[in-house]
C-alpha positions as CSV (number, residue, x, y, z in Angstrom):
1,M,-8.1,27.5,-18.7
2,C,-4.5,27.6,-20.2
3,L,-1.0,28.1,-18.8
4,H,1.5,30.8,-19.6
5,P,4.7,29.8,-17.8
6,E,6.5,32.7,-16.1
7,L,9.5,33.1,-13.9
8,I,8.8,32.5,-10.3
9,P,8.8,35.8,-8.5
10,P,10.7,36.5,-5.3
11,V,8.8,37.0,-2.1
12,P,7.2,40.5,-2.4
13,E,8.8,43.1,-0.2
14,A,5.7,44.1,1.6
15,T,4.8,40.4,2.3
16,A,8.3,39.7,3.6
17,K,8.2,42.8,5.9
18,V,4.9,41.8,7.5
19,A,5.9,38.2,7.8
20,R,9.2,39.0,9.5
21,A,7.4,41.3,11.9
22,A,4.9,38.6,12.7
23,F,7.5,35.9,13.0
24,P,10.8,37.6,14.1
25,K,12.5,34.1,14.4
26,G,10.8,32.8,11.3
27,N,8.6,29.7,11.1
28,K,8.3,26.5,9.2
29,Y,7.2,27.7,5.9
30,M,9.4,30.8,5.9
31,R,12.5,28.7,6.8
32,L,11.8,26.2,4.1
33,R,11.3,29.0,1.5
34,D,14.5,30.7,2.5
35,E,16.6,27.5,2.5
36,F,15.2,25.7,-0.6
37,G,13.5,28.4,-2.6
38,V,10.9,26.6,-4.8
39,F,10.7,22.9,-5.6
40,Y,8.6,23.1,-8.8
41,Q,8.5,25.1,-12.1
42,D,5.5,25.9,-14.2
43,E,7.0,24.3,-17.3
44,E,6.9,20.9,-15.7
45,F,3.1,21.0,-15.8
46,A,2.6,22.8,-19.1
47,D,1.2,19.8,-21.0
48,L,-1.6,19.5,-18.4
49,Y,-3.2,22.6,-19.8
50,P,-4.6,23.5,-23.2
51,N,-2.9,26.1,-25.5
52,K,-5.7,28.5,-25.5
53,G,-8.0,30.0,-22.9
54,Q,-8.0,32.1,-19.7
55,S,-4.8,32.0,-17.7
56,G,-4.9,29.8,-14.7
57,I,-3.2,29.8,-11.3
58,A,0.5,28.9,-11.5
59,P,0.9,25.1,-11.1
60,W,4.0,25.5,-8.8
61,R,1.8,27.3,-6.3
62,L,-1.0,24.8,-6.5
63,V,1.4,21.9,-5.9
64,M,2.8,23.6,-2.9
65,I,-0.6,24.5,-1.6
66,L,-1.6,20.8,-1.9
67,I,1.4,19.7,0.0
68,M,0.9,22.3,2.7
69,Q,-2.7,21.4,2.9
70,F,-1.7,17.8,3.7
71,L,0.9,19.0,6.1
72,E,-1.8,20.6,8.2
73,N,-4.6,18.2,7.3
74,L,-6.9,20.8,5.9
75,S,-9.9,20.5,3.7
76,D,-9.9,22.2,0.3
77,R,-12.1,25.1,1.6
78,Q,-9.8,25.5,4.6
79,A,-6.7,25.5,2.4
80,A,-8.1,28.2,0.2
81,D,-9.0,30.3,3.2
82,T,-5.5,29.8,4.6
83,V,-3.9,31.1,1.4
84,R,-6.0,34.3,1.8
85,G,-5.4,34.7,5.5
86,R,-2.0,33.3,6.6
87,I,1.0,35.6,6.1
88,D,3.5,32.7,6.3
89,W,1.6,30.9,3.4
90,K,1.7,34.1,1.3
91,Y,5.5,34.3,2.1
92,A,6.1,30.7,0.9
93,L,4.0,31.2,-2.2
94,S,5.4,34.6,-3.2
95,L,1.9,36.3,-2.9
96,E,1.2,39.9,-2.5
97,L,-0.6,41.0,0.7
98,E,-3.6,42.1,-1.4
99,D,-3.9,38.7,-3.2
100,D,-7.5,37.6,-2.8
101,G,-6.8,33.9,-3.4
102,F,-9.0,31.6,-5.4
103,D,-12.1,29.4,-5.1
104,F,-11.5,26.2,-3.3
105,S,-12.8,24.1,-6.3
106,V,-9.5,24.9,-8.1
107,L,-7.7,22.4,-5.9
108,S,-9.9,19.5,-6.9
109,E,-9.7,20.5,-10.6
110,F,-5.9,20.6,-10.3
111,R,-5.8,17.1,-8.7
112,A,-7.8,15.8,-11.5
113,R,-5.3,17.3,-14.0
114,L,-2.4,15.6,-12.1
115,I,-4.2,12.2,-12.2
116,S,-5.3,12.4,-15.8
117,G,-1.8,13.5,-16.8
118,G,-0.1,10.7,-14.8
119,R,1.9,13.3,-12.7
120,S,1.2,12.1,-9.2
121,Q,4.6,10.6,-8.6
122,Q,6.3,13.7,-10.1
123,I,5.4,15.7,-7.0
124,L,7.6,13.5,-4.8
125,D,10.3,13.0,-7.4
126,K,11.0,16.7,-8.0
127,M,11.2,17.3,-4.3
128,L,13.7,14.4,-3.9
129,S,15.8,15.8,-6.8
130,K,16.1,19.1,-5.0
131,F,17.2,17.4,-1.8
132,G,19.7,15.3,-3.8
133,E,21.2,18.4,-5.3
134,L,21.8,19.9,-1.8
135,G,23.4,16.7,-0.5
136,L,20.5,15.7,1.8
137,L,19.8,12.5,-0.1
138,K,22.2,10.0,-1.5
139,S,22.0,6.7,-3.3
140,R,23.6,3.4,-2.4
141,G,23.0,3.8,1.3
142,K,20.5,2.1,3.5
143,A,16.7,2.1,3.0
144,R,13.7,0.4,4.6
145,T,10.2,-0.5,3.5
146,D,7.0,-1.6,5.1
147,S,3.3,-1.5,4.4
148,T,0.1,-0.7,6.2
149,H,-3.6,-1.0,5.5
150,I,-5.7,1.9,4.3
151,L,-9.5,2.3,5.0
152,A,-11.7,3.2,2.1
153,I,-14.7,5.6,2.4
154,V,-17.2,2.8,2.6
155,Q,-19.7,1.5,5.1
156,E,-19.5,-2.1,6.0
157,L,-22.7,-3.7,4.6
158,T,-24.2,-7.1,5.0
159,K,-24.7,-9.2,1.9
160,V,-28.3,-8.2,1.5
161,E,-27.6,-4.5,2.1
162,H,-24.8,-4.6,-0.5
163,L,-27.2,-6.1,-3.1
164,E,-30.0,-3.7,-2.4
165,E,-27.6,-0.7,-2.3
166,T,-26.1,-1.7,-5.7
167,L,-29.6,-1.9,-7.3
168,K,-30.6,1.4,-5.7
169,S,-27.4,3.0,-7.1
170,A,-28.2,1.9,-10.6
171,L,-31.9,3.1,-10.2
172,N,-30.7,6.5,-8.9
173,T,-28.4,7.0,-11.8
174,L,-30.9,5.9,-14.4
175,A,-33.5,8.2,-12.8
176,K,-31.2,11.1,-13.4
177,V,-29.9,10.2,-16.9
178,A,-32.9,8.4,-18.4
179,P,-36.0,9.1,-16.3
180,N,-38.5,8.6,-19.1
181,W,-37.1,5.2,-20.1
182,L,-36.9,4.1,-16.4
183,E,-40.5,5.1,-15.7
184,R,-41.7,2.8,-18.5
185,I,-39.6,-0.2,-17.1
186,V,-40.0,-0.2,-13.3
187,N,-42.9,-1.9,-11.5
188,S,-45.1,0.3,-9.3
189,D,-44.1,-1.5,-6.1
190,W,-40.4,-0.6,-6.7
191,Y,-41.1,3.0,-5.6
192,D,-42.0,1.7,-2.1
193,R,-39.3,-1.0,-2.1
194,Y,-36.3,1.1,-3.3
195,G,-37.5,4.7,-3.1
196,Q,-37.0,5.0,0.7
197,K,-33.6,6.1,2.1
198,D,-33.5,3.5,4.9
199,G,-34.2,0.5,2.8
200,Y,-33.4,-3.0,4.2
201,S,-33.4,-3.0,8.0
202,R,-30.5,-4.3,10.0
203,K,-32.8,-5.6,12.7
204,T,-32.5,-9.3,13.6
205,R,-33.9,-11.5,10.9
206,T,-34.0,-15.2,10.4
207,T,-31.7,-16.8,7.8
208,E,-34.8,-17.6,5.7
209,E,-35.9,-14.0,5.7
210,K,-32.5,-12.8,4.7
211,E,-32.3,-15.3,1.8
212,A,-35.8,-14.4,0.7
213,K,-34.9,-10.7,0.6
214,A,-31.8,-11.4,-1.4
215,I,-33.8,-13.5,-3.9
216,E,-36.3,-10.7,-4.2
217,V,-33.6,-8.1,-4.9
218,G,-31.9,-10.4,-7.3
219,T,-35.0,-11.0,-9.2
220,D,-35.6,-7.3,-9.6
221,G,-32.0,-6.8,-10.6
222,F,-32.2,-9.4,-13.4
223,Y,-35.4,-7.9,-14.6
224,L,-33.8,-4.5,-14.9
225,L,-30.7,-5.9,-16.6
226,E,-32.8,-7.7,-19.1
227,A,-34.5,-4.5,-20.0
228,I,-31.2,-2.6,-20.2
229,Y,-29.7,-5.1,-22.6
230,H,-32.8,-5.4,-24.7
231,E,-32.1,-4.6,-28.4
232,T,-34.5,-1.6,-28.3
233,T,-32.7,0.1,-25.4
234,P,-30.3,2.9,-26.3
235,D,-26.6,2.0,-26.1
236,A,-25.9,5.0,-23.9
237,I,-27.8,3.4,-21.0
238,R,-25.6,0.3,-21.2
239,Q,-22.5,2.6,-20.9
240,I,-23.5,4.0,-17.6
241,Q,-21.0,3.1,-14.8
242,A,-23.6,2.2,-12.3
243,V,-25.2,-0.2,-14.8
244,E,-21.9,-2.0,-15.3
245,V,-21.4,-2.3,-11.6
246,L,-24.9,-3.8,-11.2
247,R,-24.1,-6.3,-14.0
248,Q,-20.8,-7.3,-12.3
249,V,-22.2,-7.6,-8.8
250,W,-25.1,-9.8,-10.0
251,L,-22.6,-12.0,-11.9
252,Q,-20.5,-12.3,-8.7
253,Q,-23.4,-12.9,-6.3
254,Y,-26.0,-14.9,-8.3
255,Y,-26.1,-17.9,-10.5
256,A,-27.6,-17.4,-14.0
257,P,-31.4,-17.7,-13.7
258,T,-32.8,-21.0,-15.0
259,E,-36.5,-21.1,-15.9
260,G,-37.1,-17.9,-13.9
261,T,-35.4,-19.2,-10.7
262,V,-32.9,-17.0,-9.1
263,L,-30.3,-18.5,-6.7
264,L,-27.5,-16.9,-4.6
265,R,-24.0,-18.2,-5.2
266,T,-22.4,-20.0,-2.3
267,E,-19.3,-18.5,-0.8
268,K,-17.2,-21.2,-2.4
269,D,-18.5,-20.4,-5.9
270,G,-18.0,-16.6,-5.4
271,P,-15.0,-14.7,-6.8
272,P,-11.9,-14.1,-4.8
273,N,-11.6,-10.8,-2.8
274,A,-9.1,-9.5,-5.3
275,T,-11.9,-9.1,-7.9
276,R,-15.0,-8.9,-5.8
277,I,-16.9,-5.6,-5.6
278,F,-17.8,-4.7,-2.0
279,S,-19.4,-1.3,-2.5
280,P,-21.2,0.2,-5.6
281,Y,-19.8,3.6,-4.7
282,E,-16.1,2.5,-4.3
283,T,-15.6,-0.3,-6.8
284,E,-11.8,-0.5,-6.5
285,A,-11.7,-1.1,-2.7
286,R,-11.1,-4.7,-1.7
287,K,-11.5,-6.6,1.5
288,S,-8.5,-8.2,3.0
289,I,-7.2,-9.7,6.3
290,K,-3.7,-9.7,7.8
291,R,-3.4,-11.6,11.0
292,S,-6.2,-10.1,13.3
293,T,-6.8,-7.0,11.1
294,K,-9.7,-7.0,8.6
295,W,-10.4,-4.0,6.4
296,T,-11.9,-2.8,3.2
297,G,-9.7,-0.5,1.2
298,Y,-6.1,-0.4,0.0
299,K,-2.5,-1.0,1.1
300,V,0.3,1.5,1.0
301,H,4.1,0.7,0.9
302,L,6.5,3.4,2.2
303,T,10.2,3.4,1.5
304,E,12.6,5.7,3.3
305,T,16.3,6.3,3.8
306,C,17.8,5.6,7.2
307,E,21.3,7.1,7.2
308,E,22.6,8.2,10.6
309,D,24.1,11.5,9.3
310,L,21.2,12.6,7.0
311,P,17.5,13.3,7.4
312,H,15.3,10.2,6.9
313,L,13.3,11.0,3.8
314,I,10.5,9.0,2.1
315,T,11.8,8.1,-1.4
316,H,8.9,6.1,-2.8
317,V,5.2,5.4,-2.1
318,E,3.4,2.5,-3.7
319,T,-0.4,2.2,-3.3
320,T,-2.1,-1.1,-4.2
321,I,-5.4,-2.9,-3.7
322,A,-5.7,-4.5,-0.3
323,T,-5.2,-8.1,-1.5
324,T,-1.8,-7.5,-3.1
325,Q,1.0,-9.4,-1.4
326,D,4.0,-7.5,-0.3
327,S,6.5,-9.7,-2.1
328,T,4.9,-8.9,-5.5
329,V,5.4,-5.1,-5.0
330,L,9.1,-5.2,-4.2
331,P,10.3,-5.4,-7.9
332,S,8.2,-2.3,-8.8
333,I,9.7,-0.5,-5.8
334,H,13.2,-1.3,-6.9
335,K,12.4,-0.2,-10.4
336,A,11.0,3.1,-9.3
337,L,14.0,3.8,-7.0
338,A,16.3,3.0,-9.9
339,E,14.5,5.6,-12.1
340,K,14.9,8.2,-9.3
341,E,18.6,7.3,-8.9
342,V,18.1,6.6,-5.2
343,L,18.7,2.9,-5.1
344,P,20.0,1.6,-1.7
345,Q,22.9,-0.7,-1.2
346,D,21.1,-2.4,1.7
347,H,17.3,-2.7,1.7
348,L,15.8,-3.6,5.1
349,V,12.4,-5.3,4.9
350,D,10.3,-7.8,6.9
351,M,9.5,-11.4,6.0
352,G,6.6,-10.4,3.7
353,Y,9.0,-8.9,1.2
354,T,11.6,-11.7,1.2
355,S,12.0,-14.9,-0.8
356,A,14.9,-16.7,-2.4
357,H,13.9,-15.4,-5.8
358,L,13.7,-11.8,-4.6
359,I,17.0,-12.0,-2.8
360,V,18.7,-13.2,-6.0
361,S,16.9,-10.9,-8.4
362,S,17.6,-7.8,-6.2
363,Q,21.3,-8.6,-6.2
364,Q,21.5,-9.4,-9.9
365,E,19.4,-6.6,-11.3
366,Y,20.1,-3.8,-8.9
367,D,23.1,-4.8,-6.8
368,I,20.9,-4.6,-3.7
369,D,21.5,-6.7,-0.6
370,L,17.9,-7.5,0.6
371,V,18.2,-7.7,4.4
372,G,15.3,-9.4,6.0
373,P,14.3,-12.7,7.6
374,V,13.3,-15.5,5.3
375,A,10.6,-18.1,6.1
376,L,11.7,-21.0,8.2
377,N,11.6,-24.5,6.9
378,A,8.0,-25.6,7.3
379,H,8.5,-29.3,6.6
380,W,7.7,-31.7,9.4
381,Q,11.3,-33.1,9.2
382,A,12.7,-29.7,10.1
383,K,10.1,-28.9,12.7
384,E,10.7,-32.1,14.7
385,E,14.5,-31.8,14.3
386,A,14.8,-35.5,14.0
387,G,14.1,-36.1,10.4
388,F,15.8,-35.4,7.1
389,D,14.6,-32.2,5.5
390,L,15.4,-30.8,2.1
391,F,18.8,-29.4,3.2
392,S,19.9,-32.8,4.6
393,F,20.3,-34.0,1.0
394,R,23.5,-33.3,-1.0
395,V,22.9,-31.9,-4.5
396,N,25.3,-32.3,-7.4
397,W,24.0,-29.6,-9.7
398,K,26.4,-30.4,-12.6
399,R,25.5,-34.1,-12.7
400,K,21.8,-33.4,-11.8
401,V,21.7,-36.0,-9.1
402,V,20.9,-35.9,-5.4
403,Y,22.3,-38.1,-2.6
404,C,20.2,-38.9,0.5
405,P,21.8,-38.9,4.0
406,R,22.3,-42.7,3.6
407,G,24.3,-42.1,0.4
408,K,21.6,-43.4,-2.0
409,R,21.4,-41.7,-5.4
410,S,18.3,-40.2,-7.0
411,R,16.8,-41.9,-10.0
412,L,14.8,-39.0,-11.5
413,W,15.7,-35.3,-12.1
414,K,12.9,-33.4,-13.8
415,N,12.5,-29.6,-14.6
416,S,9.1,-28.3,-13.6
417,H,7.2,-25.2,-12.4
418,D,5.3,-24.3,-9.3
419,V,1.8,-22.9,-9.2
420,Y,3.2,-19.4,-9.7
421,G,5.1,-20.4,-12.8
422,K,8.5,-20.3,-11.2
423,P,11.0,-23.0,-12.3
424,T,11.6,-25.9,-10.0
425,I,13.3,-29.3,-10.0
426,H,11.5,-32.5,-9.0
427,V,13.6,-35.3,-7.7
428,E,12.7,-38.9,-6.8
429,F,14.5,-41.8,-5.3
430,S,14.3,-45.5,-6.1
431,K,11.4,-47.4,-4.5
432,S,13.7,-50.3,-3.7
433,D,16.2,-48.0,-1.9
434,C,13.5,-46.3,0.1
435,S,11.6,-49.4,1.0
436,A,14.6,-51.1,2.5
437,C,15.9,-48.0,4.3
438,P,16.2,-48.5,8.1
439,V,15.6,-44.7,8.7
440,R,12.6,-44.4,6.4
441,S,10.4,-43.1,9.2
442,Q,12.7,-40.1,9.6
443,C,12.5,-39.3,5.8
444,T,8.9,-39.8,4.6
445,R,5.5,-40.7,6.0
446,A,4.3,-42.2,2.7
447,P,3.2,-45.8,3.2
448,V,4.6,-47.1,-0.1
449,N,6.0,-44.4,-2.4
450,P,9.6,-43.4,-2.3
451,R,10.8,-40.0,-1.1
452,G,10.3,-37.1,-3.5
453,L,11.9,-33.7,-3.4
454,T,11.1,-30.3,-5.0
455,F,14.1,-27.9,-5.3
456,M,14.4,-24.4,-6.4
457,T,16.9,-23.5,-9.1
458,Q,20.5,-23.6,-7.9
459,T,20.9,-19.8,-7.4
460,D,17.6,-19.6,-5.4
461,Y,18.4,-22.7,-3.4
462,E,21.8,-21.5,-2.4
463,A,20.6,-18.0,-1.7
464,L,17.9,-19.3,0.7
465,A,20.5,-21.5,2.5
466,R,22.8,-18.6,3.0
467,A,20.0,-16.3,4.2
468,R,18.8,-18.8,6.8
469,V,22.4,-19.1,8.1
470,R,22.9,-15.3,8.1
471,Q,19.7,-14.4,10.0
472,K,20.9,-16.3,13.0
473,T,24.1,-14.2,13.4
474,A,24.5,-11.3,15.7
475,E,25.7,-9.1,12.9
476,F,22.4,-9.6,11.0
477,K,20.3,-8.9,14.1
478,Q,22.2,-5.6,14.7
479,E,21.8,-4.5,11.1
480,Y,18.2,-5.6,10.9
481,S,17.3,-3.6,14.0
482,L,17.3,-0.5,11.8
483,R,14.2,-1.7,10.1
484,S,12.0,-1.0,13.0
485,G,12.3,2.8,12.3
486,I,9.9,2.4,9.4
487,E,7.1,1.5,11.8
488,G,7.6,4.9,13.4
489,T,7.3,6.5,10.0
490,I,4.0,4.7,9.5
491,S,2.9,5.8,13.0
492,Q,3.8,9.4,12.1
493,G,1.8,9.2,8.9
494,I,-1.3,7.8,10.6
495,R,-1.3,10.0,13.7
496,G,0.1,13.2,12.2
497,F,-1.1,13.1,8.6
498,N,-4.3,11.0,8.6
499,L,-2.6,8.4,6.4
500,R,-4.9,5.5,7.5
501,K,-8.1,6.9,6.0
502,C,-8.8,7.7,2.4
503,R,-9.8,11.3,1.6
504,Y,-11.0,10.4,-1.9
505,I,-12.7,7.6,-3.8
506,G,-10.8,5.4,-6.2
507,L,-7.3,3.9,-6.4
508,E,-5.7,6.7,-8.5
509,K,-7.0,9.4,-6.2
510,T,-5.8,7.5,-3.2
511,R,-2.3,7.2,-4.8
512,L,-2.2,10.9,-5.2
513,Q,-3.2,11.4,-1.6
514,H,-0.4,9.1,-0.4
515,T,2.1,10.9,-2.6
516,L,1.1,14.3,-1.2
517,T,1.2,12.9,2.3
518,A,4.8,11.6,1.7
519,A,5.9,15.0,0.3
520,A,4.3,16.7,3.4
521,M,6.1,14.4,5.8
522,N,9.4,15.1,4.0
523,L,9.0,18.8,4.5
524,E,8.2,18.2,8.2
525,R,11.3,16.1,8.5
526,I,13.6,18.5,6.6
527,Y,12.4,21.4,8.9
528,A,13.1,19.3,12.0
529,W,16.6,18.6,10.5
530,L,17.3,22.3,9.9
531,E,16.1,23.1,13.4
532,E,18.2,20.3,14.9
533,I,15.2,18.7,16.5
534,P,16.3,15.2,17.6
535,L,14.4,12.1,16.6
536,A,11.9,11.0,19.2
537,Q,12.7,7.8,21.1
538,T,10.3,5.0,22.0
539,R,8.2,6.1,24.9
540,R,8.5,4.1,28.1
541,S,6.1,4.3,31.1
542,H,7.4,5.5,34.5
543,F,7.2,2.0,35.9
544,E,9.1,0.6,33.0
545,K,11.9,3.1,33.6
546,M,11.9,2.2,37.2
547,A,12.2,-1.5,36.3
548,H,15.0,-0.8,33.9
549,R,17.0,1.1,36.7
550,K,16.3,-1.7,39.2
551,R,17.6,-4.4,36.8
552,A,20.7,-2.3,36.1
553,T,21.4,-1.8,39.8
554,C,20.9,-5.5,40.5
555,S,23.3,-6.4,37.6
556,S,26.0,-4.1,38.9
557,V,25.7,-5.4,42.4
558,S,26.0,-9.0,41.3
559,Q,29.1,-8.2,39.2
560,S,30.9,-6.3,42.0
561,P,33.4,-8.3,44.2
562,A,32.1,-9.7,47.5
563,H,33.0,-7.8,50.7
564,S,33.0,-9.3,54.2
565,I,30.9,-7.4,56.7
566,D,31.6,-7.4,60.5
567,F,28.7,-7.0,62.8
């Protein structure tokens, strides 16, 4: 299939006539087409197609169909049927009434082209460019970012089920790719052990039975791996994805066999969740926990504008594995916003995205004011409010000395690094000064050693001090209150666009899903803006409204002057 870019045709006259008869006042897709025309051009996707072959469906149409598919939460088959049967879709896509559409498999093929060509983000970027040209999106305003968890298409398995399913996955693939080789390798009892669909039962078993089953599966797995990596085995078998997954899972879950003995790894000796495989069918999904929420899958970060006089548009989507910390994603978000020329002046985030280093780097590299609460001082001296915490000491950065609250001068100033490789400064005081100090109990709990301090660099230290002071002010609280709107965006994505659950398997496909979801949400919001539909307010129950009115009445009565009453 090749591509011959053509000028995008106007809406056919017959299609427009029937559409306007069916919708005299117009509808969502007709209004968007009339207001914005088209968002994409065929030339932008030309390099995704070969130079020769049968002409394919115009990419600009396929992109719009994908977005409209996500806007209505349709399957591929339903979307293809909708293109054939809905007049408003034909209107938006410039299709003739007689157009018979296409096979639904075209959509999955086009998504594969987008992923292989690295064009997932382009779908959202081109739409934002269009909005920017029309004055609906501007840079150097306000933006807000938050994340939420995404559930992968996996079933939660016990440890034994996971091991057995991984081995069965490898056997199923080998039975399809190399049946003759596999038949010579497997033992006869494997057909009963792994040839049944149900496999290991979830019925209550003792700990000893579970461990014995895991050892049995592990022994069979090592036997199979030994045969696969034997010098007489064809190399093609070792290149099979399911075989590589089996090898990795066995490495993660078992110790190397010694003298034929197979042992399960303890949880302490196992790999971290960031690298551990939890399903042989979805090898990129990871297990994570955030407060009381546990999930297996991914995490998505949404960034949107929040100007009062403009529509709130999603400007960037970042999808990561579930174990990625929010703070590590912020630099890539700022870089992407800079490339799109939609950097904000004020970026509102929660505590997960803030640190002294990020506050400084955001200001220095992008001239962004990172607005969000920073972590409170966790040292016991600060918590008890009776001791001398880090900020009780006076630092002379030029002379590289620190003075304690009693006026004693440090004896050691040493440049160092923390566990993450960030530069720090280690400071120590004289043992003789600390030992004789009358307020030592308020400074350190060490029985003998003097007080030691670890500082950030000067810019980070001063930025953290300013941030802790600022977040206590009324001005900060008023500005930061805008951040809560991003939670409504996440709620809209989950309830209206099925954002919470993966449609596809794999990180790259999930990224494309989230990009298409963001584009669909933007179209929904732009349409609401054109129709002057106001933003929904937080719902309150009837009793809550009654309580609010009652408090307001009591407050007004208490503030009114007293009157004498004669009986």
